[in-house]
Every structure is written in structure tokens, then in C-alpha cells.
C-alpha positions in Angstrom: 7.9 2.5 -25.2 6.6 4.6 -22.3 7.9 4.5 -18.7 6.3 4.6 -15.2 6.8 2.9 -11.9 6.0 -0.8 -11.5 5.0 -2.9 -8.5 7.8 -5.4 -9.3 5.6 -8.5 -9.3 5.8 -9.7 -12.9 4.7 -8.9 -16.5 1.4 -7.8 -17.9 1.0 -9.1 -21.5 -2.2 -8.8 -23.5 -4.5 -6.7 -25.7 -5.2 -3.3 -24.3 -8.7 -2.6 -22.9 -9.0 1.2 -22.4 -11.4 1.8 -19.5 -13.9 4.5 -20.0 -13.6 7.0 -17.2 -13.0 10.7 -16.9 -11.8 10.7 -20.5 -15.0 9.2 -22.0 -16.5 11.6 -24.5 -19.6 13.1 -23.0 -21.3 15.9 -24.8 -23.4 18.5 -23.0 -26.9 18.3 -24.4 -29.8 20.7 -23.7 -32.9 18.5 -23.1 -36.5 19.4 -23.8 -37.9 17.3 -21.0 -35.7 17.5 -17.8 -38.3 15.3 -16.0 -37.4 12.4 -18.3 -33.6 12.9 -17.6 -34.4 13.0 -13.9 -36.2 9.7 -14.3 -33.2 8.2 -16.2 -30.8 9.4 -13.4 -33.1 8.1 -10.6 -33.2 4.7 -12.3 -29.4 4.6 -12.7 -29.0 5.8 -9.1 -31.1 3.0 -7.8 -29.3 0.4 -10.0 -25.9 1.8 -8.7 -27.0 1.3 -5.1 -27.9 -2.3 -5.8 -24.6 -2.8 -7.5 -22.5 -1.3 -4.7 -24.5 -3.2 -2.0 -23.9 -6.5 -3.9 -20.2 -5.7 -4.0 -20.2 -4.9 -0.3 -22.0 -8.1 0.6 -19.4 -10.1 -1.4 -16.5 -8.3 0.3 -17.9 -8.8 3.8 -17.2 -12.5 3.3 -13.5 -11.7 2.3 -11.8 -10.4 5.4 -8.4 -10.3 3.6 -9.2 -7.1 1.6 -10.2 -3.5 2.1 -13.2 -3.9 -0.2 -15.7 -3.7 2.6 -14.6 -0.2 3.7 -14.4 1.1 0.2 -17.9 0.1 -0.8 -19.3 1.4 2.5 -17.7 4.7 1.5 -19.5 4.5 -1.9 -22.9 3.9 -0.2 -22.2 6.9 2.1 -21.6 9.1 -1.0 -24.9 7.7 -2.6 -26.7 8.5 0.7 -25.3 12.1 0.8 -28.0 14.5 -0.3 -25.3 17.1 -1.2 -23.9 14.8 -3.9 -27.2 13.4 -5.3 -29.2 16.7 -5.1 -26.5 18.6 -6.9 -26.8 16.2 -9.8 -30.6 16.4 -9.8 -30.5 20.2 -9.5 -28.1 20.6 -12.5 -30.4 18.4 -14.6 -33.6 20.2 -13.7 -32.3 23.8 -13.5 -29.9 23.7 -16.5 -32.0 21.3 -18.6 -28.9 19.1 -19.4 -28.5 15.4 -20.0 -28.0 13.2 -17.0 -24.5 12.0 -18.2 -23.2 15.6 -18.3 -24.6 16.4 -14.8 -23.2 13.2 -13.3 -19.7 13.8 -14.7 -19.6 17.5 -13.9 -20.8 17.2 -10.3 -18.6 14.1 -9.7 -15.5 15.6 -11.1 -16.0 18.9 -9.1 -16.3 16.9 -5.9 -13.3 14.7 -6.8 -11.2 17.7 -7.6 -12.1 19.4 -4.3 -11.2 16.3 -2.3 -7.9 15.8 -4.2 -6.8 19.3 -3.1 -7.2 18.6 0.6 -3.9 17.9 2.4 -4.9 14.5 3.6 -3.9 11.1 2.2 -7.1 9.5 3.3 -9.3 12.3 1.8 -7.4 12.1 -1.4 -8.2 8.4 -1.6 -11.8 9.4 -1.3 -11.3 11.5 -4.5 -10.5 8.3 -6.4 -13.6 6.7 -4.8 -15.9 9.4 -6.0 -14.5 9.1 -9.5 -15.1 5.4 -9.5 -18.6 5.9 -8.2 -19.7 8.4 -10.9 -18.2 6.1 -13.5 -20.5 3.4 -12.2 -23.4 5.8 -12.5 -22.4 6.5 -16.1 -22.2 2.8 -16.8 -25.8 2.4 -15.7 -26.9 5.4 -17.7 -25.3 3.8 -20.7 -27.1 0.5 -20.0 -23.9 -1.3 -19.0 -25.2 -2.9 -15.8 -22.6 -5.7 -15.5 -20.0 -3.5 -13.8 -19.8 -5.6 -10.7 -18.2 -8.6 -12.4 -15.1 -7.9 -14.6 -15.0 -9.9 -17.8 -13.2 -13.2 -17.6 -11.2 -14.3 -20.6 -9.2 -17.4 -21.2 -5.5 -17.1 -20.4 -4.6 -16.4 -24.0 -7.1 -13.6 -24.2 -6.6 -11.7 -21.0 -6.6 -8.0 -21.2 -4.2 -5.3 -19.9 -6.5 -2.7 -18.5 -5.4 0.9 -19.4 -6.8 3.6 -17.2 -6.2 7.3 -16.6 -6.1 6.7 -12.8 -5.9 3.5 -10.8 -8.9 3.5 -8.5 -9.0 1.4 -5.3 -12.6 0.3 -5.6 -12.1 -1.0 -9.2 -8.9 -2.8 -8.3 -10.6 -4.5 -5.4 -13.0 -6.2 -7.8 -10.3 -7.8 -9.9 -8.5 -11.1 -9.6 -5.2 -12.1 -11.1 -6.9 -14.7 -13.2 -9.2 -12.1 -14.8 -6.7 -9.5 -16.0 -3.1 -9.7 -17.3 -2.2 -6.3 -15.8 -3.0 -2.7 -15.0 -1.4 0.4 -16.5 -2.3 3.9 -15.4 -1.3 7.4 -16.6 -1.6 8.8 -13.1 -0.7 7.7 -9.6 2.1 6.7 -7.3 3.2 3.2 -6.5 2.6 3.8 -2.7 -1.1 4.8 -3.3 -3.8 2.7 -1.8 -4.9 1.4 -5.3 -1.3 0.3 -6.2 -0.9 -1.5 -2.9 -4.2 -3.3 -3.5 -3.0 -4.4 -6.9 0.2 -5.8 -5.3 -1.8 -7.6 -2.6 -3.8 -9.3 -5.4 -0.6 -10.1 -7.4 -1.8 -8.1 -10.4 1.2 -6.6 -12.3 0.7 -2.8 -12.4 2.6 0.2 -13.6 1.5 3.7 -12.6 2.6 7.2 -13.5 2.9 6.5 -17.3 2.9 10.0 -18.9 1.2 10.2 -22.2 -0.5 6.7 -21.8 -4.0 7.6 -22.7 -3.0 9.4 -25.9 -0.7 6.5 -27.0 -3.0 3.5 -26.5 -6.3 2.4 -28.0 -8.3 -0.7 -27.2 -6.9 -3.7 -29.0 -3.2 -2.6 -29.0 -0.8 -5.2 -27.8 0.7 -4.2 -24.4 3.8 -5.6 -22.8 4.2 -4.2 -19.3 7.5 -5.0 -17.4 6.8 -4.0 -13.8 10.5 -4.5 -12.8 11.8 -1.8 -15.2 8.5 0.2 -15.4 8.6 0.0 -19.2 5.3 -0.3 -21.2 5.7 -1.4 -24.8 2.8 -0.6 -27.2 2.6 -2.8 -30.3 6.3 -3.8 -30.0 8.4 -5.6 -32.6 8.9 -9.4 -32.6 12.2 -9.3 -30.9 10.8 -7.3 -27.9 7.8 -9.6 -27.8 10.0 -12.6 -27.6 12.2 -11.1 -24.9 9.4 -10.0 -22.6 7.4 -13.2 -23.2 10.3 -15.4 -22.2 11.0 -13.3 -19.1 7.3 -13.6 -18.2 7.4 -17.4 -18.6 10.5 -17.7 -16.4 8.8 -15.5 -13.8 5.7 -17.7 -13.7 7.8 -20.8 -13.3 9.7 -19.1 -10.5 6.5 -18.2 -8.7 5.3 -21.8 -8.8 8.6 -22.8 -7.2 8.2 -20.1 -4.6 4.8 -21.3 -3.5 6.0 -24.9 -3.4 8.9 -23.9 -1.1 7.1 -21.3 1.0 7.5 -23.2 4.3 11.3 -23.3 4.0 13.4 -20.7 5.9 15.0 -17.8 4.1 18.7 -18.7 4.4 21.3 -17.5 1.9 23.6 -20.0 0.1 26.3 -19.0 2.6 24.1 -19.6 5.7 22.9 -16.1 6.6 19.3 -16.1 7.9 16.9 -13.3 6.9 13.5 -13.3 8.7 10.6 -12.7 6.2 7.5 -11.3 7.8 4.1 -9.8 6.8 2.5 -6.4 7.2 -1.2 -6.4 8.3 -3.8 -3.8 9.1 -6.4 -6.0 10.7 -6.3 -9.2 12.9 -8.0 -11.1 10.1 -5.1 -10.5 7.8 -2.9 -12.5 10.2 -4.6 -15.6 8.6 -3.2 -14.5 5.2 0.2 -14.2 6.8 0.0 -17.6 8.3 -1.1 -19.2 5.0 1.9 -17.6 3.3 4.2 -19.1 5.9 5.3 -15.6 7.1 7.8 -15.9 10.0 6.0 -13.2 12.0 4.1 -9.9 11.7 6.7 -7.2 11.1 4.1 -4.4 11.2 0.6 -4.4 12.6 -0.7 -1.0 11.5 -2.9 -0.3 14.6 -4.2 3.0 13.3 -6.7 1.2 11.2 -8.6 0.4 14.4 -8.9 4.2 14.9 -9.7 5.2 11.3 -12.4 2.7 10.5 -14.9 3.7 13.2 -16.6 7.0 14.1 -15.7 6.5 17.8 -12.3 5.8 19.2 -11.7 2.1 20.1 -11.6 1.5 23.9 -9.0 -0.6 25.6 -11.1 -3.8 25.4 -11.7 -3.5 21.7 -8.0 -2.9 21.0 -7.0 -5.7 23.3 -9.2 -8.2 21.5 -7.8 -7.2 18.1 -4.2 -7.5 19.2 -4.8 -10.7 21.0 -6.5 -12.3 18.0 -3.4 -11.5 15.8 -1.0 -12.8 18.5 -2.9 -16.0 19.0 -3.1 -16.7 15.2 0.7 -16.3 14.9 1.5 -18.5 17.9 5.1 -18.3 18.9 6.0 -16.0 15.9 6.6 -12.4 16.8 3.8 -9.8 16.2 5.2 -6.2 16.1 2.4 -3.7 16.9 3.1 -0.2 15.8 1.3 2.4 18.1 -1.2 4.6 16.3 0.2 6.4 13.3 -2.7 8.9 12.9 -3.1 12.6 12.8 -2.4 15.0 9.9 -2.6 12.9 6.8 -4.4 10.0 8.6 -7.4 11.4 10.3 -9.5 9.4 12.8 -13.2 10.2 12.7 -13.4 10.0 16.5 -10.4 12.3 17.0 -11.0 15.6 15.3 -7.8 17.6 14.8 -7.1 21.1 13.4 -6.3 21.3 9.7 -2.6 21.6 9.0 -0.9 23.2 6.0 1.7 20.4 5.8 0.4 17.3 7.6 3.4 15.1 6.8 5.4 17.4 9.0 2.7 18.1 11.5 1.0 16.5 14.5 1.0 12.8 13.8 2.2 9.4 15.1 4.2 9.6 18.3 3.8 13.4 18.5 0.1 13.0 18.8 0.4 10.0 21.2 2.6 12.0 23.6 0.2 15.0 23.4 -2.8 12.7 24.1 -1.3 10.5 26.8 -4.8 9.3 27.8 -5.2 7.6 24.4 -1.6 6.5 24.4 -1.9 4.9 27.8 -5.1 3.1 26.7 -3.4 1.6 23.6 -0.2 0.6 25.5 -2.3 -1.2 28.2 -4.2 -3.1 25.4 -1.0 -4.1 23.7 0.6 -5.2 27.0 -2.4 -7.3 27.8 -2.2 -9.0 24.4 1.4 -9.8 25.1 0.3 -12.4 27.6 -1.3 -14.4 24.7 1.6 -14.5 22.2 5.0 -13.1 21.2 4.1 -9.4 21.0 6.5 -6.5 20.5 5.8 -2.7 20.6 7.1 -0.2 18.0 6.9 3.6 18.2 6.5 5.5 14.9 8.0 8.7 13.6 10.6 9.1 16.3 12.7 12.2 15.6 14.4 12.9 18.9 15.8 11.1 21.9 13.3 13.0 24.1 10.4 11.6 22.2 11.7 8.0 22.5 12.4 8.3 26.2 9.0 10.0 26.9 7.2 7.1 25.0 9.1 4.5 27.0 8.2 6.3 30.2 4.5 6.1 29.4 5.0 2.4 28.6 6.4 1.9 32.1 3.4 3.7 33.6 1.2 1.3 31.7 3.1 -1.7 33.0 2.8 -0.3 36.5 -1.0 0.3 36.2 -1.6 -3.3 35.0 0.7 -4.8 37.7 -1.3 -2.8 40.3 -4.5 -4.3 39.0 -2.9 -7.8 38.8 -3.6 -8.0 35.1 -1.3 -10.4 33.2 1.3 -9.1 30.7 4.8 -9.8 29.5 7.1 -7.5 31.5 10.0 -8.1 29.2 8.1 -7.1 26.0 10.5 -5.9 23.3 10.4 -2.2 22.4 11.5 -0.9 18.9 11.2 2.2 16.9 10.5 3.2 13.3 13.4 4.8 11.4 11.8 7.1 8.8 13.3 10.5 9.4 16.9 11.5 8.2 17.6 13.0 11.7 16.9 9.6 13.2 19.2 7.9 10.7 22.0 10.3 11.7 21.6 9.5 15.3 20.9 5.7 14.9 24.1 4.9 16.7 22.7 6.5 19.8 19.1 5.3 19.4 20.4 1.7 19.1 21.4 1.8 22.8 17.8 2.7 23.7 15.7 0.1 21.9 15.6 -3.6 21.1 15.2 -3.3 17.3 15.0 -0.8 14.4 12.4 -1.0 11.6 13.0 1.2 8.6 9.8 2.7 7.1 10.9 3.4 3.6 7.7 5.0 2.4 8.3 8.0 4.7 12.1 7.8 4.7 12.1 8.3 0.9 9.8 11.3 1.0 11.5 13.0 3.9 15.0 12.4 2.4 14.1 13.5 -1.1 11.6 16.2 -0.2 9.1 14.5 -2.5 5.5 14.1 -1.3 4.7 10.4 -2.0 1.1 11.1 -3.0 1.9 14.1 -5.2 1.7 13.1 -8.9 3.7 16.2 -9.9 6.8 15.0 -8.2 6.2 11.2 -8.5 9.4 10.7 -10.7 11.5 12.1 -7.8 10.1 9.6 -5.3 12.2 6.5 -5.6 13.8 3.9 -3.3 16.7 3.6 -5.7 18.2 7.0 -4.9 21.7 6.5 -3.5 21.0 8.8 -0.5 18.2 6.5 0.5 20.3 3.4 0.1 23.2 4.9 2.1 20.8 5.7 5.0 19.5 2.2 5.1 23.0 0.8 5.1 24.0 3.2 8.0 21.1 2.2 10.1 21.8 -1.5 9.7 25.5 -1.0 10.5 24.7 1.0 13.7 22.2 -1.6 14.7 24.7 -4.4 14.4 27.4 -2.5 16.3 24.9 -2.3 19.2 23.7 -5.9 18.8 20.1 -5.1 17.7 18.3 -6.2 14.6 17.2 -3.9 11.7 14.1 -4.6 9.7 12.5 -2.9 6.7 8.7 -2.7 6.6 8.0 -0.2 3.8 7.0 -1.0 0.3 10.7 -1.3 -0.7 11.0 -4.4 1.4 9.2 -6.5 -1.2 11.2 -5.1 -4.2 13.1 -8.1 -5.7 15.7 -5.7 -7.3 16.6 -4.4 -3.8 16.6 -7.7 -2.1 20.3 -8.5 -2.7 21.2 -5.0 -1.6 19.4 -5.5 1.7 21.2 -8.8 2.2 24.5 -7.1 1.4 24.1 -4.4 4.0 22.9 -6.8 6.7 19.2 -6.2 7.0 17.9 -8.9 9.4 14.2 -8.8 8.7 11.9 -7.8 5.8 8.2 -7.3 6.2 5.7 -7.0 3.3 2.3 -7.9 2.0 1.5 -11.5 2.9 1.2 -12.7 -0.7 4.8 -11.6 -1.4 6.4 -13.6 1.4 7.1 -16.8 -0.6 8.9 -14.9 -3.3 11.1 -13.0 -0.9 12.0 -16.2 1.0 13.1 -17.9 -2.2 14.9 -14.8 -3.3 17.0 -14.8 -0.1 17.9 -18.5 -0.6 19.3 -17.6 -4.0 21.6 -14.9 -2.6 25.3 -15.3 -1.9 26.6 -13.0 0.9 29.9 -11.9 -0.8 28.2 -11.1 -4.1 25.5 -9.1 -2.3 28.0 -7.2 -0.3 29.9 -6.3 -3.4 26.7 -5.2 -5.1 25.7 -3.0 -2.1 29.1 -1.3 -2.0 29.1 -0.6 -5.8 25.5 0.8 -6.0 26.1 3.2 -3.0 29.0 4.7 -5.0 26.7 5.5 -8.0 25.4 9.1 -8.5 21.8 8.7 -9.7 18.7 6.6 -9.1 18.7 5.6 -12.8 22.2 4.3 -12.5 21.3 2.3 -9.4 18.3 0.7 -11.0 20.2 -0.2 -14.1 22.9 -1.8 -11.9 20.3 -3.8 -9.9 18.6 -4.9 -13.2 22.0 -6.0 -14.6 22.8 -8.0 -11.4 19.4 -9.7 -11.6 20.0 -10.7 -15.2 23.5 -12.0 -14.3 22.0 -14.2 -11.6 19.5 -15.7 -14.0 22.3 -16.5 -16.5 24.4 -18.2 -13.7 
């Protein structure tokens, strides 16, 4: 049994299929005729372009995924002379086989990108690895890389990979694979989030995985505990298989009841909302019966284009989401870019530690022209639906008050131009910095709601970079310090009569759901496909039991103890 971090959406059971990747055995060979190797590479290159373009064309039709952007990035790499010429030069000058040149150049570029202090650029490192693997597939004559194999349900495979790659995950569907297990990676990575969006059970950060598994081994992956069993005994097989069957039955019930409200057995209402990055994803939220949009990540409008979006383009995007949700609230977070999330149209100086640098509200207040444009666009959209505004990465009262002052200026400018907007639009703030948690009693008097961003709160609290594989075991939502902070924010919010939401990845963790209910979290926002499960989970909660659980886990000393207590509580609920 090996351990990693799971995405808490079920069980992956099946025969292992070890994906060839960086670990495939490629020998360096000196060739007599480099021209022939160049011809082989050129043929594989052209075939790869056709494959990627076909994938892009398919993803253009699917507005609910990030596939379009990923495959556009792949085409950009293929069109980059620096990448292609480096491979061709190595083949001709060193007289080596094409496979060796592709792997060497690809891995060098991937390594270089992975060492840049930018989350977005590090994701490009995963993309380049996937791209050179596709090139290798074509060199090997395996041209059917654009359609993963489809087995019957009894024969579905658990894909075992060294690293979970976004562009590969985007091609998969739940019906095609039983699960994903990766030796490297963090559960908040782009690839892991995509797997969760597609409802594919996944476990990442499984040390020693590639040495322990071979194709054909029986794999049982429990994404709740993070445990990966390799060729387990019959007792373990029976236990995990029964748990998986119960989970599948539960998911069918969740989908059948998705339109029902999330109300505990004692009558406490919890609002279950969706996170989106594009207006098109509001359709997914609506189909899942989400009760609103708890987080519209507006920075994607800035990151996906070479030029900055003007007021009209932003307004149309925000209005589209607001209109799709009708009377349900749409919380639009102002741009969380800068540092680790660069925008092509907004070049910024490199920073040694971007997570602690010029980003989010700090950048907005420094570039008030951009901030004013965005606030005007959001306000204009508020005339077409139930829109709220949320400021990210607030660390001081001065920042919050300065942001609110710019908002008032935006309102005044629209009023002077006689442009319609909602004058009473709600204003909230992200709580993702320990200093903000400590002062949440004071901040609560200044805003209409809190939204806890657990992804950043965890890394700032535990001093563990959430995209650094070396410290991945330290990054956990189960740490008592993190849970105590969440409880404190909810308490201070209630004392001032405002709601507290959670919009980070932890919001969809079924193990943490009863804890959130126990400390009085009012709203949970997550990937649209996970909304029905969360709603049913709330309906199965009892207030008193959840409060007792919350108090008990906050008295524990370690994240391991907390997780064990939450798992034990989950099992006790199943038995009762």
C-alpha cells in the first residue's frame, strides 16, 4: 500500500496501465544517415500537428473545459522554431536517433519552465512533456493518441503516470478510465482540478509509485484516504469494492435529488454554489442546480488573451454569467493576477517570491486605471442579474477601504454618464491570509460577506508552497491550525451578521463537509459537477453531531489525527 493525496470523489479499481512518458526506456543511438532520422522526425512532427489540431477542433465545441487553451498552447510550441529547430539540430549535428533528440530537448525545456516562479509557466512545463510524449508516440508508430482506449466497465484501467498532465486529462472521460494515479503532483494543480471536474478518481504525490507498479497489476485507489493498494489480498479487495459500490449508488441518488435544497436534518440551510472561470461554465452550474456562482475567477479574461480586455468585453462576459443564473447570486472576484498568474497584456517585473508579491488587490490598487475599468464592467453587469463584488488577497484594512473607495468612484462615473447599475451591490472579501483571519472581527464590519480561499490560506498558514512537490505532504486542509482559522472567521462573521463562504478546493471535500456545517459555514462553492454530492451531504448532516465533531477535531494535534477522525465519523454515519 502506498499513500498520496486524493481528490475525494470515489474509488479507482482496475488493472494498471502504466503510461509511457519520461520514464520510457529510450537509448541514445548514433545513426549513419541523419537525413533519414530528420525525415522520420518531420513526419512525426506533421502527424503531431494534425493530432493536436483535431483535439483543438473537438474541444472548441466543448465550452465547459480548458482543453481549447491547452491545445492552442501545444500548437504554439510546435510553431516555435526554438523548440523544433533544437531537435532537428541535435539530430543532424550529433547524428543521434530522433527519439533521443525529442526526449532530450523536450525534457530540457520542461525542466527550465518548471524552475520559473510562476504557477502558469510551471503548468506549461507539464504541457511540453505531454507534447514531446505525443511526438514519441508518432515516432513509435502509435498514432491513435487522440482517442484513449475504451474498455467495458469490467475492464477499465487505472492509468499510472509519473506526472499528471493537463492535456492528457482533458482527453479522458469517466467512462473510459477507472482512475488516475500519479507519482508527482499536488491536488491543487491544474491537472488534478481537471480530473475532479471530469469526476475521474485521482490520487497524486504517490512516492515510489513507478517502481512499485507494472502494467496488469490490480490497483485499488481510495481517493478519500489517499491509499493506493497494489495487488491487495481478498479482504482488502472486498472492502474497497463494497465501498465503491456504495459510493456509486450514492452518486446516483445525488444526481436524482440535485434540485433539492441543502438543508440539514435539523433545518439549517447551507447554500451550495459553483466556481467558474468563464461565462460558458455558468451553464454547467445551472445544469448541476447550483444555487449561485460563489466564485467567478475574472482573471481568466486577462490571462487568455495577448491584450487586456476592455470594459465592453468584460461587461459582456459578466452579463452573460449573470443572465444565465437569473436571480441566483453571481460573485465576481476582481482580477487575481500578477506574480504567479501573469497576464500577457500586462508585463510585470519578475519576482523572487511571487506568492508574496505584487498580485491580486495589490496590483489592482497600483493600477487603478485597470481596476476602475473592471469595476465599471462589473457594476454594469449588476443591472442584468444578482451580482456581487469580491476583493482578493486583502491583508490590511487600508487595502479594503482603498478598494471600496475606487468602487465608489466607479459608481459615481457611471451615474454621471446615466449608465444603469445596482447601487446596492454587495461587497465581500476573500479571507486567505492569516493576518486577515486574526482581524476578521474588524473586517466583518466593513463588508457584506466573507469567502475563505482555502488554497492560499493553507499555503500561507503552513508556509508550504502549494505547487512545490518537495513540500506537498505538508500542504493539507486537515491541519488543526487551518481548521481553527476557518472556525474563527465563521464565528466573527456571525457575530457581525454576515455570511461566510468557502470557495477553495476544500469546499468540495466530503470529509470536511460536516466540520464546515459544525462551525457554521453558510455557503460552499466548488466545481459544478460536485454540487449535487455536496447538497446531499448537507441533507445527511445533523447540527449537534457536526458541532461535536468540529469541536473535537480542533483539539487534535496533527493533520493525520484530524483525517483519521473525519474518516471514522464518515464510517459511523454510513453504519447509522
